[in-house]
C-alpha positions in Angstrom: 0.0 -0.1 0.1 1.3 3.2 -1.2 0.3 5.7 1.5 1.3 8.8 0.0 -0.2 8.0 -3.2 -3.5 7.3 -1.6 -3.2 10.3 0.3 -2.6 12.2 -2.5 -5.7 11.1 -4.4 -8.0 11.5 -1.1 -6.7 15.3 -0.9 -7.4 15.6 -4.8 -10.9 14.1 -4.0 -12.1 16.2 -1.4 -10.7 19.6 -2.9 -12.7 18.5 -6.2 -15.9 17.9 -3.3 -15.3 20.7 -1.3 -14.6 18.6 1.4 -13.3 20.0 4.6 -13.0 17.5 7.8 -14.1 19.0 11.4 -11.7 18.3 14.3 -12.7 16.1 17.0 -12.3 19.3 19.0 -14.6 21.3 16.7 -17.1 18.5 17.4 -16.9 18.7 21.1 -17.1 22.8 21.2 -18.9 23.7 18.0 -18.0 27.3 18.9 -14.3 26.6 17.2 -16.2 26.1 13.7 -15.2 28.8 11.5 -18.1 31.5 11.3 -18.3 31.5 7.6 -19.1 27.8 7.6 -21.9 28.4 9.8 -23.7 30.7 8.2 -23.4 28.3 5.1 -25.1 26.1 7.5 -28.4 28.4 8.2 -29.5 27.2 4.1 -28.6 23.6 4.7 -31.0 20.8 6.3 -30.2 18.4 9.0 -30.1 15.5 6.8 -28.6 16.8 3.4 -26.3 15.3 1.6 -24.0 17.9 2.3 -20.1 18.1 3.2 -20.7 20.6 5.5 -23.2 18.6 7.3 -19.7 17.1 9.0 -19.5 19.7 11.2 -23.0 18.8 12.2 -21.5 15.6 14.0 -22.1 16.6 17.2 -24.4 16.6 20.5 -24.8 20.4 20.3 -27.1 20.9 17.0 -30.3 23.5 17.4 -32.8 21.1 17.5 -34.6 21.9 13.8 -34.9 20.1 10.4 -32.8 23.3 8.8 -30.9 26.2 9.2 -30.1 25.3 12.7 -26.9 26.7 14.7 -25.4 25.5 17.4 -26.4 25.4 21.6 -25.9 23.6 24.4 -26.3 19.8 24.5 -29.4 18.3 23.6 -30.6 16.2 26.8 -33.7 15.8 29.0 -34.0 14.8 32.3 -36.7 12.1 33.3 -38.6 13.0 36.2 -39.7 10.6 39.1 -43.1 10.6 38.2 -42.3 8.7 35.1 -39.1 6.5 36.3 -40.8 6.1 39.7 -37.3 6.8 41.4 -35.7 9.9 43.0 -32.6 9.9 41.5 -31.8 12.2 38.6 -32.0 10.2 35.2 -30.6 12.7 32.5 -30.6 11.1 28.6 -28.9 12.7 25.8 -30.9 13.1 22.5 -29.4 11.8 19.3 -32.6 12.5 17.2 -31.1 15.7 16.4 -27.8 14.5 14.7 -27.6 13.8 10.7 -29.6 10.5 10.1 -31.4 11.2 13.3 -29.0 9.2 15.5 -25.5 9.8 16.8 -24.1 6.8 15.1 -22.9 9.3 12.4 -20.1 10.2 15.4 -18.9 6.3 15.7 -19.0 5.8 11.8 -16.7 9.3 11.3 -13.8 8.1 13.9 -13.0 4.7 11.6 -13.6 6.3 8.2 -11.5 9.5 8.5 -8.8 8.0 10.7 -8.0 5.7 7.5 -8.5 8.6 5.4 -6.1 10.9 6.7 -3.5 8.2 6.8 -3.9 7.5 3.7 -5.3 3.8 4.4 -8.4 4.2 2.4 -8.3 5.6 -1.5 -12.0 6.9 -1.6 -11.1 7.0 -5.8 -10.7 3.2 -5.9 -12.2 1.8 -2.6 -15.6 1.4 -0.9 -16.1 1.2 2.9 -18.0 -1.6 4.1 -20.4 -1.4 7.3 -21.3 -4.4 8.8 -24.2 -3.4 11.5 -27.2 -4.3 12.9 -29.0 -0.7 11.8 -27.8 2.4 12.8 -24.0 2.2 12.3 -24.7 1.2 8.4 -26.6 4.4 8.4 -24.5 6.4 9.9 -21.6 5.0 7.5 -23.3 5.2 4.2 -24.0 9.1 5.1 -20.5 10.1 6.3 -19.3 7.9 3.3 -21.2 10.1 0.8 -20.2 13.3 2.4 -16.7 12.4 2.3 -16.7 11.5 -1.5 -16.6 7.8 -0.5 -18.7 4.9 -2.2 -20.3 2.4 0.8 -21.9 -1.3 1.0 -24.3 -1.7 4.0 -24.4 -5.1 5.5 -27.5 -5.9 8.1 -30.0 -8.7 9.2 -33.1 -9.1 7.0 -35.5 -8.6 9.4 -34.2 -5.2 10.8 -36.8 -2.3 10.6 -37.8 -1.1 6.9 -37.3 2.2 7.4 -33.6 1.3 7.5 -33.8 -0.2 4.5 -35.2 2.7 2.6 -33.2 5.1 3.7 -29.8 3.5 2.7 -30.9 2.8 -0.8 -31.7 6.4 -1.1 -28.1 7.6 -0.3 -27.0 5.4 -3.3 -25.5 2.5 -0.6 -25.2 -1.2 -2.0 -27.2 -2.5 0.7 -26.8 -6.5 1.5 -29.8 -8.0 3.6 -28.0 -11.2 6.2 -30.4 -13.9 7.4 -31.7 -13.1 10.8 -32.5 -10.1 13.3 -30.6 -8.3 15.9 -28.8 -11.2 17.1 -27.2 -12.7 14.4 -24.2 -10.8 14.3 -22.0 -13.8 13.3 -23.8 -13.9 10.0 -23.1 -10.3 9.2 -19.2 -11.0 10.0 -19.3 -14.4 7.6 -21.1 -11.9 5.0 -18.2 -9.1 5.3 -15.6 -12.1 5.3 -16.8 -13.5 2.1 -17.2 -9.8 0.2 -13.9 -9.1 1.3 -12.7 -12.4 -0.1 -14.8 -11.8 -3.6 -13.5 -8.2 -3.9 -9.8 -8.0 -1.9 -8.6 -4.6 -1.8 -11.6 -3.3 -3.1 -13.2 -2.8 -0.2 -11.9 -1.8 3.7 -13.9 -3.4 6.4 -15.0 -0.9 9.2 -16.3 -3.0 11.7 -18.0 -1.5 14.5 -16.9 -3.8 17.0 -13.7 -3.9 16.6 -12.9 -0.4 15.2 -11.3 1.9 18.3 -12.5 4.7 15.9 -16.4 3.8 17.4 -15.4 4.2 20.7 -12.8 7.2 20.3 -15.4 9.6 19.0 -17.5 8.7 22.4 -14.8 9.5 24.7 -13.8 12.8 22.9 -17.1 14.0 22.1 -20.1 12.0 23.9 -17.9 12.0 27.1 -17.2 15.9 27.8 -21.1 16.6 26.5 -22.2 14.3 29.9 -19.9 16.3 31.7 -20.8 19.8 30.4 -24.4 18.6 31.2 -23.8 17.7 34.5 -21.7 20.7 35.7 -24.4 22.7 34.4 -27.0 21.1 35.7 -25.6 20.2 39.4 -27.0 21.1 42.6 -24.9 21.8 45.5 -24.9 18.1 47.0 -25.6 16.2 43.5 -23.2 13.7 42.1 -22.4 11.8 39.2 -23.0 8.6 40.3 -23.6 6.3 37.3 -23.7 5.6 33.3 -26.0 3.1 32.0 -25.5 2.3 28.1 -26.7 -1.0 26.4 -23.7 -2.1 24.9 -24.1 -3.2 21.5 -20.8 -2.5 19.6 -19.5 -0.8 22.6 -18.7 2.1 21.0 -20.9 4.4 23.3 -19.3 3.2 26.4 -15.8 4.4 25.1 -17.6 7.8 26.6 -16.9 5.9 30.4 -13.2 6.0 30.0 -13.5 9.6 29.6 -15.6 9.9 32.7 -13.8 7.6 34.9 -11.0 10.2 34.8 -13.5 12.8 35.8 -15.5 10.8 38.1 -13.3 8.0 39.4 -16.0 6.4 42.0 -19.4 6.3 39.7 -20.6 3.3 38.7 -20.9 2.2 35.0 -23.1 -0.6 33.8 -23.4 -2.5 30.4 -27.0 -3.8 29.3 -28.1 -6.3 27.2 -30.9 -8.0 26.2 -32.5 -11.2 28.5 -32.9 -12.7 25.9 -29.6 -13.2 24.5 -27.4 -13.0 28.1 -23.7 -13.3 26.4 -22.3 -11.2 29.1 -24.5 -12.3 31.8 -24.8 -16.2 31.5 -22.6 -16.3 27.9 -25.7 -17.6 26.6 -27.3 -16.9 23.5 -30.6 -16.0 21.8 -32.6 -13.5 19.7 -34.5 -10.3 21.0 -36.6 -7.6 19.4 -34.7 -4.5 21.2 -33.3 -3.0 17.7 -29.9 -1.2 18.3 -28.2 -3.6 19.8 -26.2 -6.5 19.0 -25.0 -9.6 20.5 -24.0 -13.4 20.8 -20.4 -11.8 21.1 -18.2 -9.2 23.7 -16.9 -6.6 21.2 -13.0 -5.9 20.7 -13.5 -2.4 21.9 -15.1 -2.7 24.8 -13.2 -2.1 28.2 -15.0 -4.8 30.3 -12.2 -3.7 32.8 -13.8 -0.5 33.4 -17.6 -1.7 33.5 -19.1 -2.6 37.0 -22.2 -4.1 36.4 -23.7 -6.3 33.7 -28.2 -5.5 33.6 -30.3 -7.5 31.3 -33.4 -6.0 29.7 -36.4 -8.1 29.0 -38.0 -7.2 25.4 -41.5 -7.6 26.3 -41.5 -4.9 28.6 -39.6 -3.0 26.2 -42.0 -3.2 23.6 -45.0 -2.7 26.0 -43.2 1.0 27.1 -42.3 1.8 23.3 -46.2 1.7 22.7 -46.9 3.2 26.3 -45.0 6.6 24.9 -46.2 6.4 21.4 -50.2 5.4 21.6 -52.7 8.2 22.2 -54.0 5.7 25.0 -50.5 5.7 26.7 -50.4 9.8 26.3 -53.7 10.0 28.4 -52.7 7.7 30.8 -49.0 9.1 31.4 -51.3 12.7 31.9 -53.1 11.2 34.7 -50.2 10.1 36.6 -48.5 13.8 36.4 -46.2 13.1 33.9 -45.4 16.8 32.7 -47.2 17.1 29.4 -43.8 19.0 27.7 -42.1 15.4 28.1 -44.9 13.5 26.9 -44.6 15.4 23.9 -41.0 14.5 23.4 -41.5 10.8 24.5 -41.1 10.0 20.4 -37.5 11.1 20.6 -36.6 7.8 22.2 -36.4 4.7 20.1 -36.0 1.2 21.1 -32.7 0.8 22.4 -33.0 4.3 24.1 -36.1 2.7 26.0 -33.8 0.0 26.9 -31.1 2.3 28.2 -33.9 4.0 30.3 -34.9 0.7 31.8 -31.6 0.0 32.5 -30.7 3.3 34.1 -34.1 3.0 36.5 -33.1 -1.1 37.7 -29.5 0.6 38.2 -30.7 3.5 40.4 -33.1 1.1 42.5 -30.1 -1.3 42.7 -28.1 1.3 44.5 -30.7 2.7 46.5 -29.9 5.9 44.7 -31.0 9.3 46.3 -32.3 12.6 44.5 -28.6 14.0 44.8 -28.0 10.8 42.5 -27.0 11.6 38.7 -27.2 9.1 36.2 -26.9 9.3 32.6 -27.6 7.4 29.6 -28.4 8.0 25.6 -31.4 8.0 23.1 -29.3 6.6 20.3 -31.9 7.4 18.1 -35.6 8.1 18.0 -38.9 6.2 16.8 -38.8 7.9 13.3 -36.9 4.7 12.3 -39.4 2.3 14.3 -42.7 3.5 13.2 -43.4 0.1 11.0 -42.9 -1.6 14.6 -45.9 0.5 16.4 -48.4 -0.8 13.7 -46.6 -4.3 13.6 -47.9 -4.5 17.3 -50.8 -3.0 16.7 -51.7 -5.4 14.0 -50.9 -8.3 16.0 -52.6 -7.0 19.9 -55.0 -5.0 18.7 -55.7 -1.3 19.9 -53.7 0.0 23.1 -56.3 0.5 25.5 -56.1 2.5 28.8 -55.9 -0.7 30.3 -53.0 -1.6 28.2 -51.1 1.3 29.2 -51.8 0.9 33.1 -50.6 -2.1 32.7 -47.2 -1.0 30.7 -46.8 2.0 32.8 -47.1 0.1 36.6 -45.9 -2.9 35.4 -43.2 -2.5 32.6 -41.7 0.8 34.0 -42.4 1.6 37.5 -42.5 -2.2 38.0 -38.8 -2.7 37.0 -36.9 -4.9 39.6 -34.0 -6.0 40.5 -33.4 -9.4 38.6 -30.8 -10.2 36.1 -28.4 -7.8 37.2 -24.8 -8.3 38.1 -22.2 -6.1 40.3 -19.2 -7.4 38.4 -16.1 -8.8 40.9 -12.7 -8.9 39.5 -13.5 -12.8 37.9 -16.8 -12.0 36.5 -15.0 -9.0 34.5 -12.0 -11.8 33.5 -14.7 -14.3 32.4 -16.8 -11.7 30.2 -13.2 -10.1 28.6 -12.1 -14.0 27.6 -15.2 -14.4 25.7 -13.6 -12.0 23.2 -11.2 -15.1 22.5 -13.9 -17.3 20.6 -15.0 -14.6 18.0 -12.1 -12.1 17.9 -8.9 -14.5 18.2 -11.0 -18.0 17.1 -13.1 -16.0 14.0 -11.6 -12.7 12.9 -7.8 -12.9 12.9 -6.9 -11.0 16.1 -4.1 -12.1 18.2 -3.8 -13.6 21.7 -0.9 -10.8 22.8 -3.0 -8.1 22.2 -6.1 -9.6 24.0 -4.3 -10.1 27.0 -2.6 -6.7 26.3 -6.0 -5.4 27.0 -6.3 -7.1 30.3 -3.3 -7.0 32.0 -1.7 -3.7 30.4 -2.8 -1.0 32.2 -1.9 1.8 29.7 -3.7 -0.3 27.1 -7.1 1.6 26.6 -5.3 4.9 27.7 -3.0 4.5 24.7 -6.1 3.8 22.1 -8.2 6.7 23.7 -5.3 9.1 23.2 -5.0 8.8 19.8 -7.6 11.3 19.2 -5.0 14.0 19.9 -3.0 12.6 17.0 -5.6 12.1 14.7 -6.9 16.0 15.4 -3.3 16.6 14.4 -3.7 15.1 11.1 -6.9 16.1 10.5 -5.8 19.7 10.7 -2.6 18.8 8.0 -5.2 17.0 5.8 -7.0 20.2 5.6 -4.4 22.4 5.4 -3.3 20.4 1.9 -6.9 20.6 0.2 -6.6 24.5 0.9 -10.3 25.0 1.0 -10.2 26.2 5.0 -8.9 30.1 3.6 -12.2 31.0 2.0 -13.7 30.5 5.1 -10.8 32.0 7.0 
């Protein structure tokens, strides 16, 4: 691989297409974006296929469809009238990223890292995005904005909205057998494509690309810290973080937060129907947005404190509670603020699982009203309306009685079952599960697997790559010369 030649090709492609790459520092602090770029963004829609929307890969977009500027972090605090716990649960909102999901940030990391290092040639190669949904959507979107072609691989049972959108952005779309839990089938298809097409494609596997987690370390973690400092009352504590593990990319923010709040608790969630971390188990489930049957290579198990499994049927019941008219009426009777009820559509299926896990965590640790728990809404219900219709067709209209059951049992009745506070050897057992996927199947080395566990500097060195990557991005933009007209 002639990196210098590839980098030259990439620079020329970006120059032709007027592509400027934002730094992680700018995504974390949009006030650093040149004013002339901000002015042009005022005439560009949030989802438009315009390369300047790369500067909207931030938690701080104004929540409008077009012409939005930048503001503070988008988040909501969930009141105890909804959660049933005194702890403060704060959820970052992913709806106001381009594509409606923060996965555009998670996919930015792996692709841009390779572009600015001369390891991906947009003139001859395609970016391969193996995923269970939002990751390949984010990858296809970022690829288009960065002048690259893409291939999206995802399970055939994912929501129709995902497939429709991927075709719209011109991605090559390949459906694999199964559902959210069938990650191996995705891996197998990616391996097959690599064998067929050789160096014509580059596999950007979300479960192994550290750029996925680095983006959340550099952008999501600081966003949570900023919200906490903004909302903190005199005796409040940053007590916990709950995230369904999926690719474990979002959990990269947990490593950043550990440097700021050393004693806080971190819980990784998964579907009870596929209890890989909890029981070395397997299965299929309906919580779209998380993948399983393996432990992601980029997951720092040592930084976890708990595993919490989420039952998928209560998750679907809450989805209906949050999105049916009878559900809204019942929530009003339970004194849930009307303003929040109007915003429940901001929580997609995996976002609801994150809320459920945060509530279980608050109950487990008997958290009080000065304990603050963070989580994220990866996406909104925009990509899951077909699921609401399917539930209605299968089970009939959602009545007030259904709403009462969903509220009292599925949401307020969340219990302490299927939870594990991890000791050293619990963590080591889960870490060792990486062997069967990554060493036996995916070509990783046992040496690096042991480094992840025994080398105290391993994860710090991985996340600190962001400083070098920002420098490379600045150099790249300097070579394209495109920033000059915005100075």
